MIVO-661375 format. One line per 5 residues: number of its first residue (from 0); their letters; for each residue x, y, z of N, C-alpha, C, CB. Coordinates in pm, whole numbers. Glycine has a CB too. Example, Ala and Ser with C-alpha at 12.3 -4.5 7.8 and 13.67 -1.06 7.14 Angstrom:
2
0	as	1319/-569/780/1230/-450/780/1320/-330/780/1131/-447/905; 1285/-225/708/1367/-106/714/1290/3/787/1408/-60/572 $
END
This chain:
299
0	mifen	2100/-931/-144/2165/-814/-76/2186/-682/-228/2347/-885/9; 2225/-562/-184/2275/-497/-296/2398/-436/-253/2181/-401/-353; 2451/-453/-164/2578/-421/-119/2650/-542/-48/2566/-305/-29; 2767/-605/-84/2816/-713/-1/2855/-663/100/2909/-792/-48; 2892/-558/103/2959/-515/242/2935/-375/313/3106/-519/222 $
5	letlp	2886/-330/361/2798/-220/434/2926/-140/528/2653/-302/547; 3023/-168/517/3088/-118/562/3196/-27/431/3130/-217/655; 3182/-53/373/3345/29/219/3219/7/136/3566/-104/137; 3099/130/175/3018/162/58/3020/284/-27/2903/157/95; 2958/258/-147/3025/415/-253/2969/499/-226/3017/435/-412 $
10	ktfgt	3093/611/-311/3079/714/-219/2986/799/-381/3265/788/-129; 2959/754/-446/2858/818/-524/2730/749/-583/2924/867/-625; 2657/804/-633/2509/738/-641/2537/592/-814/2349/931/-688; 2499/516/-805/2500/435/-902/2404/480/-1057/2454/310/-827; 2465/374/-1150/2357/428/-1267/2231/318/-1277/2442/439/-1438 $
15	krkap	2258/212/-1193/2136/122/-1251/2009/130/-1192/2165/-19/-1244; 1906/51/-1273/1773/119/-1256/1753/12/-1228/1686/197/-1351; 1667/-32/-1139/1540/-176/-1144/1423/-98/-1176/1501/-279/-975; 1367/-217/-1303/1244/-246/-1398/1149/-179/-1267/1209/-446/-1457; 1020/-104/-1376/930/-79/-1214/836/-227/-1221/790/108/-1210 $
20	cshsr	762/-221/-1090/698/-390/-1018/651/-418/-1135/561/-408/-877; 626/-502/-1177/525/-622/-1225/439/-730/-1194/566/-673/-1271; 440/-669/-1098/288/-764/-1018/220/-672/-960/315/-888/-884; 113/-730/-926/-35/-629/-907/-46/-658/-750/-208/-689/-1012; 44/-787/-661/11/-745/-539/3/-633/-424/47/-798/-511 $
25	rrsnm	-51/-645/-296/-37/-533/-239/-92/-579/-124/-90/-416/-301; -47/-687/-67/-107/-729/25/-39/-664/193/-102/-882/-8; 50/-666/174/163/-603/259/249/-467/228/260/-704/266; 209/-374/292/291/-268/300/397/-229/425/204/-174/284; 583/-326/392/621/-253/542/733/-194/504/650/-349/682 $
30	mlnpl	700/-77/632/761/22/630/912/19/657/699/91/701; 1028/86/621/1140/62/628/1225/196/679/1170/5/507; 1295/243/808/1380/354/777/1494/354/711/1411/405/869; 1537/444/666/1638/452/595/1752/495/638/1614/505/511; 1747/489/793/1872/553/842/1987/379/848/1829/655/1037 $
35	nlkhl	1871/287/885/1913/149/909/1951/95/812/1830/71/958; 2100/92/772/2142/28/606/2086/-136/616/2359/29/567; 2102/-157/742/2093/-359/737/1935/-383/616/2032/-458/983; 1869/-240/704/1717/-311/634/1709/-284/465/1555/-220/712; 1765/-143/455/1793/-107/276/1884/-259/209/1932/80/255 $
40	nrmde	1968/-244/259/1993/-377/184/1933/-482/190/2091/-422/199; 1858/-535/190/1767/-621/191/1606/-594/99/1757/-635/336; 1599/-482/28/1494/-467/-52/1466/-511/-165/1479/-378/-65; 1578/-608/-169/1581/-675/-307/1579/-795/-313/1677/-651/-379; 1537/-785/-152/1514/-981/-122/1375/-1009/-51/1651/-1062/11 $
45	sdadm	1277/-889/-48/1199/-908/90/1101/-1001/76/1132/-783/145; 1020/-1025/134/876/-1065/83/766/-968/80/824/-1169/164; 795/-882/125/653/-781/132/694/-705/-18/642/-643/304; 493/-719/-9/438/-639/-134/495/-570/-210/359/-565/-114; 481/-465/-89/530/-312/-146/604/-277/13/364/-175/-208 $
50	itlnl	715/-208/-45/799/-173/89/821/19/85/985/-276/79; 778/83/184/753/207/207/908/249/257/623/228/311; 938/370/232/1089/381/275/1029/542/353/1242/385/112; 1065/527/456/963/643/548/1091/744/556/884/580/743; 1055/868/501/1170/1003/548/1077/1034/632/1228/1145/435 $
55	edaia	939/1048/658/909/1150/729/838/1197/900/848/1182/643; 802/1105/1020/761/1127/1142/860/1074/1196/640/1084/1181; 946/924/1112/1053/859/1262/1222/921/1175/1045/588/1290; 1212/1018/1078/1329/1094/1122/1370/1229/1189/1377/1100/1036; 1470/1197/1252/1511/1340/1269/1514/1461/1214/1591/1343/1282 $
60	herkr	1469/1569/1181/1474/1727/1094/1593/1703/1084/1433/1890/1160; 1747/1709/1185/1893/1702/1129/1927/1619/1048/1983/1685/1210; 1920/1488/1047/1902/1377/970/1811/1303/843/1893/1326/1045; 1730/1425/810/1662/1364/720/1686/1397/550/1533/1393/764; 1851/1462/558/1912/1437/418/2008/1344/411/1970/1548/360 $
65	ealen	2043/1290/536/2102/1192/523/2021/1066/485/2167/1186/624; 1875/1018/492/1841/929/497/1794/938/306/1747/913/630; 1751/1064/309/1712/1135/135/1865/1027/48/1754/1409/123; 1943/1084/135/2070/1041/8/2105/874/67/2261/1176/19; 2120/801/127/2060/696/183/1962/578/114/1998/757/271 $
70	ialfl	1898/634/103/1786/578/-71/1799/631/-166/1631/593/-88; 1906/723/-183/1884/728/-337/2051/631/-419/1872/944/-386; 2180/614/-292/2248/565/-274/2236/424/-314/2267/598/-182; 2093/312/-226/2085/211/-199/1989/153/-304/2061/206/-72; 1904/264/-426/1863/237/-481/1909/265/-635/1783/258/-429 $
75	shmeh	2015/363/-585/2108/376/-749/2175/246/-788/2251/497/-746; 2191/169/-699/2269/39/-683/2181/-94/-691/2343/40/-540; 2039/-38/-739/2058/-181/-700/1932/-271/-798/2034/-195/-510; 1922/-364/-841/1929/-385/-1022/1766/-434/-994/2078/-540/-1118; 1711/-486/-926/1578/-563/-924/1504/-575/-793/1602/-703/-970 $
80	sqsfi	1435/-577/-768/1365/-598/-643/1215/-647/-645/1370/-472/-573; 1145/-768/-646/1019/-799/-591/907/-697/-586/1041/-839/-468; 959/-614/-504/895/-552/-406/821/-367/-468/1027/-550/-276; 688/-321/-505/655/-195/-538/746/-145/-434/501/-153/-536; 823/4/-449/898/55/-377/843/166/-367/1014/51/-407 $
85	vvrtn	811/198/-252/780/391/-217/848/410/-129/632/461/-166; 827/591/-217/894/699/-68/841/762/-35/995/785/-59; 804/762/121/691/872/177/792/986/183/606/835/345; 729/1094/139/831/1242/119/713/1295/303/789/1393/-125; 770/1401/267/771/1518/441/611/1565/324/987/1720/494 $
90	pigeg	522/1668/441/444/1699/368/478/1817/272/350/1711/438; 365/1823/235/368/1990/127/418/2122/137/250/2046/108; 511/2150/137/557/2280/244/644/2259/323/464/2331/334; 656/2146/366/756/2083/532/868/2033/444/673/1914/662; 919/2014/310/1012/1924/233/982/1860/133/1057/1841/293 $
95	geeei	825/1820/101/790/1718/34/847/1812/-85/633/1654/45; 869/1906/-139/853/1936/-306/990/1935/-307/771/2087/-375; 1129/1947/-253/1229/1901/-278/1254/1780/-283/1289/1942/-226; 1205/1706/-150/1215/1560/-200/1206/1481/-307/1158/1512/-159; 1092/1534/-343/1031/1509/-460/1066/1488/-612/969/1585/-456 $
100	aflnd	1162/1619/-622/1198/1645/-680/1360/1606/-723/1151/1728/-657; 1415/1592/-559/1543/1507/-574/1529/1376/-658/1593/1466/-433; 1485/1342/-596/1376/1190/-613/1388/1112/-765/1182/1244/-601; 1291/1220/-845/1285/1247/-978/1387/1072/-1047/1373/1440/-1006; 1493/1095/-1008/1601/1107/-1145/1614/928/-1112/1796/1241/-1126 $
105	fafda	1586/883/-985/1596/721/-926/1470/624/-980/1586/721/-738; 1524/495/-950/1434/368/-1042/1302/363/-907/1558/158/-1070; 1222/420/-879/1127/296/-839/962/362/-826/1187/221/-667; 870/307/-816/753/308/-811/673/407/-795/732/247/-750; 650/453/-665/578/560/-656/607/655/-522/442/511/-664 $
110	vrvak	559/816/-506/597/834/-397/494/886/-293/696/905/-414; 490/837/-199/376/847/-112/385/1018/-24/389/698/3; 306/1102/-54/289/1241/65/189/1204/180/215/1398/-14; 245/1295/281/257/1289/393/150/1407/456/401/1296/417; 48/1373/524/-48/1438/577/-123/1578/434/36/1504/734 $
115	vkdqy	-133/1462/362/-195/1587/307/-339/1620/326/-176/1587/171; -396/1754/263/-510/1844/318/-583/1842/213/-481/1988/366; -585/1871/83/-643/1887/-7/-676/1871/-166/-635/1940/20; -706/1858/-225/-650/1915/-388/-512/1973/-389/-747/2047/-454; -502/2072/-348/-419/2206/-371/-251/2081/-308/-496/2402/-227 $
120	diara	-275/1980/-243/-128/1937/-235/-124/1821/-334/-77/1890/-79; -236/1794/-354/-222/1640/-455/-176/1710/-564/-378/1532/-499; -189/1825/-586/-217/1862/-737/7/1947/-797/-416/2046/-727; -23/1955/-630/133/2031/-619/236/1900/-630/161/2128/-441; 177/1835/-592/301/1687/-590/242/1594/-739/274/1547/-391 $
125	ltlld	160/1615/-801/172/1575/-947/249/1642/-1022/63/1575/-1012; 283/1842/-945/308/1876/-1042/468/1854/-1091/259/1991/-1035; 506/1803/-953/665/1776/-930/730/1634/-914/705/1843/-805; 614/1503/-974/637/1417/-1009/626/1390/-1104/613/1367/-969; 738/1313/-1132/766/1172/-1234/652/1149/-1301/802/1026/-1160 $
130	kqkql	642/1167/-1427/492/1108/-1504/509/944/-1460/486/1133/-1720; 592/847/-1449/600/779/-1493/556/620/-1357/723/821/-1566; 600/742/-1234/603/708/-1088/430/776/-1033/767/799/-1002; 408/679/-944/215/642/-898/272/768/-809/127/438/-791; 120/868/-758/144/942/-642/50/851/-527/99/1112/-666 $
135	hisle	108/845/-415/18/779/-269/43/866/-225/44/651/-173; -95/798/-70/-76/964/-20/-124/933/126/-189/1106/-114; -60/969/198/-112/891/392/-208/977/401/12/907/567; -337/928/462/-471/965/490/-426/1002/675/-606/815/445; -379/1053/710/-389/1063/842/-455/1254/862/-213/1015/913 $
140	tkeaf	-504/1356/830/-617/1486/901/-715/1453/825/-585/1667/887; -806/1551/913/-966/1513/959/-995/1602/807/-1050/1593/1156; -940/1681/775/-966/1755/679/-945/1676/494/-870/1879/722; -821/1559/509/-835/1444/366/-960/1419/419/-720/1285/338; -932/1265/527/-1070/1159/618/-1222/1277/521/-1063/1194/909 $
145	kkltt	-1233/1403/558/-1364/1438/504/-1378/1426/346/-1395/1580/548; -1286/1434/252/-1279/1508/123/-1236/1438/12/-1197/1617/132; -1213/1257/108/-1128/1179/59/-1151/1155/-122/-1143/1053/152; -1344/1135/-119/-1394/1115/-212/-1333/1245/-329/-1539/1100/-171; -1316/1342/-317/-1301/1470/-404/-1108/1464/-438/-1369/1642/-291 $
150	lridp	-1016/1345/-389/-881/1426/-417/-873/1316/-532/-736/1443/-280; -947/1221/-570/-848/1176/-705/-850/1235/-852/-875/1030/-735; -801/1368/-824/-791/1425/-956/-706/1417/-1113/-774/1518/-917; -685/1276/-1071/-594/1232/-1164/-525/1097/-1177/-509/1310/-1156; -549/1014/-1266/-519/882/-1245/-410/829/-1143/-488/840/-1362 $
155	rltta	-290/906/-1187/-159/874/-1100/-185/862/-915/-42/1018/-1137; -312/962/-866/-330/937/-756/-383/784/-767/-412/1042/-694; -282/720/-708/-352/538/-672/-396/447/-510/-216/427/-730; -315/537/-456/-344/467/-300/-349/590/-239/-222/355/-223; -411/500/-117/-432/625/-8/-411/485/107/-627/745/-8 $
160	nlgil	-310/527/212/-293/483/332/-356/530/451/-185/489/347; -380/442/475/-483/519/700/-373/490/802/-686/372/806; -365/650/828/-209/691/913/-395/716/1067/-44/932/811; -418/592/1132/-543/589/1191/-438/724/1327/-623/379/1247; -333/696/1388/-266/783/1504/-309/907/1485/-110/788/1509 $
165	dllts	-243/906/1364/-232/1067/1352/-339/1157/1306/-131/1100/1263; -437/1068/1272/-543/1081/1264/-709/1091/1351/-522/1021/1205; -639/1042/1460/-738/1017/1544/-686/1158/1633/-741/849/1617; -588/1203/1598/-501/1336/1685/-541/1452/1643/-337/1347/1668; -590/1433/1483/-661/1539/1419/-792/1547/1487/-674/1519/1270 $
170	lglpq	-856/1477/1455/-991/1424/1492/-1022/1488/1684/-977/1213/1469; -952/1497/1708/-897/1519/1903/-976/1391/1964/-975/1710/2013; -965/1274/1903/-1036/1136/2006/-868/1035/2069/-1177/986/1854; -886/995/2146/-739/996/2194/-657/829/2110/-746/992/2409; -547/796/2104/-503/656/2045/-575/561/2144/-326/629/2041 $
175	slvqp	-628/564/2289/-629/421/2312/-770/388/2259/-602/376/2473; -868/431/2153/-995/379/2114/-896/255/1977/-1134/539/2046; -793/283/1957/-777/162/1879/-761/25/1926/-681/180/1809; -870/-20/1926/-912/-192/2025/-988/-253/1873/-1081/-176/2224; -978/-333/1832/-1050/-429/1809/-1176/-416/1839/-1008/-519/1854 $
180	dnpti	-1315/-403/1732/-1497/-422/1844/-1460/-257/1860/-1510/-563/2070; -1383/-159/1848/-1415/-91/1890/-1482/46/1774/-1318/-87/1975; -1614/116/1799/-1741/137/1712/-1665/246/1642/-1901/181/1791; -1599/293/1719/-1566/444/1607/-1431/369/1537/-1509/645/1715; -1350/259/1581/-1249/290/1515/-1327/185/1401/-1089/268/1588 $
185	dyils	-1410/112/1352/-1510/48/1319/-1541/160/1214/-1612/5/1433; -1589/226/1237/-1661/337/1162/-1549/435/1037/-1725/449/1302; -1462/455/1115/-1298/464/1039/-1274/434/967/-1202/426/1064; -1232/315/959/-1253/212/854/-1334/196/822/-1231/117/859; -1442/186/778/-1518/138/672/-1573/266/603/-1630/38/723 $
190	kflvd	-1568/409/662/-1563/513/575/-1424/511/478/-1575/639/662; -1332/464/532/-1188/512/425/-1230/417/328/-998/483/485; -1254/309/360/-1263/191/253/-1349/228/149/-1316/55/310; -1516/257/210/-1598/271/61/-1586/427/32/-1784/219/69; -1519/511/122/-1445/678/31/-1342/623/-65/-1336/817/155 $
195	aktag	-1265/545/-46/-1173/525/-90/-1188/455/-235/-1111/469/2; -1254/333/-195/-1352/292/-313/-1461/346/-413/-1410/220/-270; -1494/410/-377/-1629/493/-462/-1520/637/-519/-1808/562/-312; -1386/642/-483/-1242/716/-594/-1160/691/-637/-1170/788/-578; -1157/590/-647/-1112/473/-740/-1006/486/-703/-1126/466/-889 $
200	ihpis	-998/444/-589/-822/473/-490/-807/377/-458/-790/566/-351; -664/261/-469/-668/165/-336/-642/123/-187/-634/110/-356; -754/118/-106/-673/189/80/-595/50/124/-837/240/258; -494/91/188/-431/-4/285/-489/65/432/-242/-8/267; -481/-58/534/-532/-23/624/-410/36/724/-616/-128/663 $
205	fmfqe	-409/40/816/-339/140/934/-210/35/1019/-491/199/1074; -89/40/1038/-36/-50/1148/-56/10/1266/106/-85/1138; 16/-115/1268/-26/-172/1393/68/-176/1508/-64/-300/1369; 176/-135/1547/306/-77/1610/290/-161/1734/315/101/1638; 315/-264/1754/306/-391/1882/370/-495/1810/136/-452/1941 $
210	yndte	466/-452/1732/562/-565/1609/584/-661/1699/733/-512/1530; 601/-733/1845/605/-849/1937/396/-930/1906/656/-760/2149; 312/-827/1922/190/-907/1967/136/-960/1825/71/-809/2057; 178/-1049/1789/107/-1162/1620/-6/-1152/1652/140/-1358/1585; -67/-1233/1759/-116/-1213/1768/-258/-1137/1744/-61/-1228/1791 $
215	tfrkw	-246/-1028/1796/-368/-899/1780/-314/-838/1685/-401/-787/1908; -229/-878/1577/-205/-789/1423/-304/-895/1347/-3/-781/1341; -270/-1031/1368/-328/-1145/1304/-501/-1108/1333/-263/-1305/1378; -582/-1061/1418/-696/-1075/1470/-783/-907/1386/-669/-1091/1663; -657/-810/1374/-624/-701/1304/-648/-741/1122/-460/-664/1355 $
220	cerek	-555/-805/1085/-611/-837/943/-692/-899/900/-555/-875/880; -705/-1025/989/-899/-1112/994/-1054/-968/984/-927/-1223/1244; -1030/-892/1091/-1162/-821/1087/-1113/-767/937/-1202/-692/1227; -1017/-711/923/-1024/-576/816/-1033/-627/658/-867/-470/833; -1011/-781/660/-1020/-858/544/-1157/-916/510/-927/-962/555 $
225	mmgfe	-1230/-917/623/-1386/-951/662/-1440/-840/613/-1429/-972/822; -1387/-702/642/-1478/-583/596/-1420/-564/448/-1464/-432/701; -1344/-583/422/-1295/-553/234/-1215/-538/202/-1322/-466/152; -1104/-526/330/-931/-470/288/-878/-575/204/-807/-452/433; -746/-536/116/-711/-644/30/-503/-620/110/-765/-598/-199 $
230	skacm	-576/-522/187/-383/-430/236/-335/-404/382/-369/-241/182; -235/-419/428/-219/-379/527/-96/-303/551/-238/-465/593; -39/-234/613/112/-209/690/176/-272/714/132/-170/785; 229/-309/748/318/-376/819/473/-269/886/354/-503/708; 521/-392/1022/650/-284/1079/785/-415/1051/624/-218/1310 $
235	gpkqv	774/-466/1046/888/-561/949/825/-729/890/1049/-600/1072; 930/-748/898/904/-988/806/767/-995/909/1111/-1210/889; 818/-1019/1038/690/-1096/1104/522/-1052/1062/706/-1067/1272; 537/-955/1019/391/-882/1048/288/-952/874/425/-638/1055; 441/-864/750/505/-907/642/411/-1071/647/697/-901/664 $
240	viane	459/-1190/695/423/-1317/676/283/-1279/690/484/-1426/770; 249/-1303/843/79/-1263/836/-7/-1206/748/48/-1188/915; 76/-1097/697/-46/-1004/588/-83/-1108/439/51/-813/512; 49/-1144/407/14/-1195/286/-38/-1292/302/94/-1212/205; -53/-1387/399/-119/-1512/477/-274/-1430/443/-59/-1544/683 $
245	vfgvs	-322/-1370/551/-436/-1336/544/-510/-1232/428/-443/-1299/658; -449/-1200/410/-496/-1130/283/-509/-1199/125/-400/-1017/273; -417/-1274/133/-390/-1343/-34/-476/-1455/-14/-211/-1402/-87; -543/-1515/-140/-616/-1604/-240/-605/-1764/-193/-544/-1581/-396; -677/-1829/-120/-607/-1964/-84/-627/-2032/-254/-705/-2068/73 $
250	dkeki	-619/-2133/-213/-637/-2231/-322/-744/-2282/-340/-568/-2325/-317; -875/-2291/-216/-989/-2276/-201/-1055/-2181/-332/-998/-2227/-64; -1008/-2090/-268/-1103/-1975/-277/-1127/-2027/-506/-989/-1757/-202; -957/-1976/-517/-938/-2011/-676/-975/-2092/-714/-841/-2026/-728; -1003/-2239/-643/-1045/-2354/-751/-1230/-2345/-749/-973/-2540/-688 $
255	raqhi	-1225/-2253/-682/-1377/-2218/-702/-1470/-2097/-789/-1411/-2197/-577; -1361/-2004/-772/-1367/-1897/-846/-1299/-1915/-1067/-1260/-1789/-728; -1203/-2056/-1038/-1158/-2102/-1171/-1280/-2188/-1231/-1016/-2192/-1159; -1320/-2217/-1098/-1463/-2263/-1198/-1613/-2215/-1242/-1502/-2365/-1151; -1625/-2134/-1149/-1776/-2007/-1189/-1683/-1956/-1317/-1830/-1829/-1029 $
260	ktafe	-1570/-1889/-1330/-1552/-1846/-1442/-1555/-1935/-1593/-1445/-1792/-1415; -1484/-2048/-1556/-1496/-2141/-1661/-1701/-2164/-1689/-1393/-2306/-1595; -1761/-2151/-1616/-1922/-2233/-1619/-1960/-2162/-1666/-2016/-2275/-1511; -1989/-2020/-1635/-2060/-1866/-1660/-1956/-1905/-1862/-1969/-1658/-1488; -1871/-1859/-1906/-1796/-1847/-2032/-1849/-1948/-2116/-1644/-1862/-2018 $
265	thaar	-1910/-2068/-2053/-1920/-2188/-2131/-2077/-2194/-2127/-1835/-2325/-2068; -2160/-2154/-2054/-2294/-2146/-2095/-2264/-2026/-2178/-2411/-2134/-1979; -2231/-1888/-2126/-2263/-1794/-2215/-2246/-1760/-2348/-2235/-1724/-2177; -2144/-1828/-2377/-2120/-1893/-2534/-2237/-1916/-2561/-2032/-2028/-2560; -2345/-1998/-2489/-2452/-2071/-2597/-2620/-1953/-2566/-2484/-2302/-2529 $
270	gingf	-2585/-1867/-2513/-2690/-1774/-2454/-2703/-1742/-2345/-2791/-1800/-2468; -2704/-1775/-2240/-2717/-1866/-2138/-2664/-1822/-2018/-2664/-1982/-2169; -2689/-1647/-1945/-2636/-1585/-1849/-2716/-1629/-1692/-2644/-1432/-1895; -2796/-1684/-1689/-2785/-1772/-1582/-2863/-1917/-1553/-2812/-1693/-1487; -2758/-2011/-1457/-2792/-2094/-1438/-2744/-2156/-1280/-2769/-2144/-1550 $
275	mdety	-2791/-2253/-1289/-2763/-2355/-1140/-2660/-2391/-1149/-2840/-2484/-1107; -2553/-2382/-1091/-2462/-2540/-1029/-2408/-2590/-941/-2377/-2575/-1066; -2428/-2690/-1041/-2468/-2835/-951/-2290/-2863/-827/-2496/-3024/-1123; -2217/-2798/-911/-2081/-2837/-853/-2059/-2790/-635/-1951/-2718/-980; -2120/-2639/-662/-2126/-2567/-566/-2243/-2503/-493/-2061/-2499/-597 $
280	gifid	-2398/-2574/-598/-2525/-2563/-536/-2569/-2355/-511/-2500/-2671/-362; -2497/-2286/-616/-2569/-2161/-641/-2621/-2175/-784/-2476/-2029/-622; -2630/-2003/-794/-2677/-2039/-934/-2614/-1890/-949/-2863/-2085/-977; -2540/-1905/-1034/-2452/-1812/-1149/-2494/-1750/-1236/-2373/-1865/-1221; -2431/-1599/-1172/-2500/-1522/-1312/-2405/-1405/-1340/-2674/-1453/-1287 $
285	epiyr	-2404/-1320/-1420/-2314/-1201/-1433/-2274/-1122/-1304/-2380/-1106/-1523; -2313/-1096/-1142/-2247/-1026/-1025/-2159/-1116/-986/-2335/-984/-908; -2197/-1281/-974/-2094/-1415/-944/-1984/-1414/-1023/-2156/-1558/-972; -1969/-1405/-1134/-1904/-1400/-1244/-1815/-1296/-1189/-1983/-1375/-1373; -1817/-1200/-1259/-1712/-1128/-1196/-1708/-1042/-1111/-1659/-1084/-1258 $
290	dallv	-1682/-1117/-992/-1675/-1179/-832/-1566/-1235/-841/-1787/-1286/-772; -1616/-1360/-966/-1520/-1466/-995/-1358/-1425/-1024/-1579/-1537/-1120; -1416/-1319/-1093/-1288/-1234/-1160/-1224/-1144/-1120/-1305/-1179/-1253; -1249/-1102/-1017/-1224/-1048/-889/-1125/-1132/-832/-1344/-1039/-803; -1128/-1266/-797/-1123/-1261/-663/-965/-1394/-775/-1307/-1314/-517 $
295	lger	-936/-1391/-911/-902/-1433/-946/-775/-1318/-1013/-992/-1505/-983; -800/-1196/-1003/-715/-1105/-1004/-784/-1035/-1141/-558/-1160/-1001; -790/-1093/-1240/-881/-1080/-1361/-937/-924/-1408/-1009/-1171/-1326; -1010/-902/-1307/-1065/-735/-1316/-1057/-664/-1211/-1207/-713/-1347 $
END
C-alpha cells in the first residue's frame, strides 16, 4: 500500500518518483477509477502488467480536477510499482492538453489520450508530453480506425487501446454486436490488430464490462490470443488473473522455443541454416528461429 491510513492523507504532493517500468509484459491492462482511493492505494502491489488511471468518461465533469489531483497525490508518494502506469486523459481540445501539462512533473510511464482522430491530435499530445514518457491512444473513432496505419508520426507513440463500444457508436453500429463469433467484431479486431502491427504500434484489445462473467471474458481472451493479440484491457483483479494466464507463455512453449533457438544457433555456427529436428519433428530455418525468439521475448 502507498498510504497506511486513507483517513489522514497528506495535504500536499510528495517528492517520491517511482523508477520507469523495467519489464515489457503487457498481458493485462487494468483500468482504475482515481476517485476510488482504495484502488489507487494498491497500485504498488497489483498483479496487472499495466494500470490505466482513467480521467475520461467514467469521471463526471465536476469531479475531473479532484480525480487529477488524486492521481498526482498517490503518484508523488509512491516509491515503486511493478506495473506500467498509464494516465488516460480527456480528448485533445476537451481538457487533455491541460491534464498532460499538469501531469508531466509526476513519475509514471505513459499518457493515453482519448478519442484521437488524426495526426494533429497525436502531434499536439507529443508536443506537450514529457519526452521520457510514452504516448498511448484510445482508438474509439471511425476517423482513427480508418487512419491507424498513418498515426505513428513519432516513436513515442507505442500503443493503441481498442475502445470497441465508442467505436461502434462512431460507426453507427449497435453495441449488441459485441458477441464471440460475430463477423463484424471479428473484422474490427482483425483490422485493428493488423493495422496496428503494420504501423509498429502495440494493440490492446477491448474491455469486457461484464466483470463477474469470467467465463465469457476467458473466451474473449482465448479467441483474441488465437487471432494474435498479446494484451487485454481488464476491469479488475479477477480479469487480470485470467488475462495474465491466457496471454502468458507456458513452460511448454518456452522449452520448445529455447530448444529451437539453441539448435538453430548451434547449426548456424557451422554454416547450416536449415535442418530437420528430431526432437519436435520439424524443419528449423530462420523464420522458425525468429518465431522462437519472439516467444522468448528476445525480438
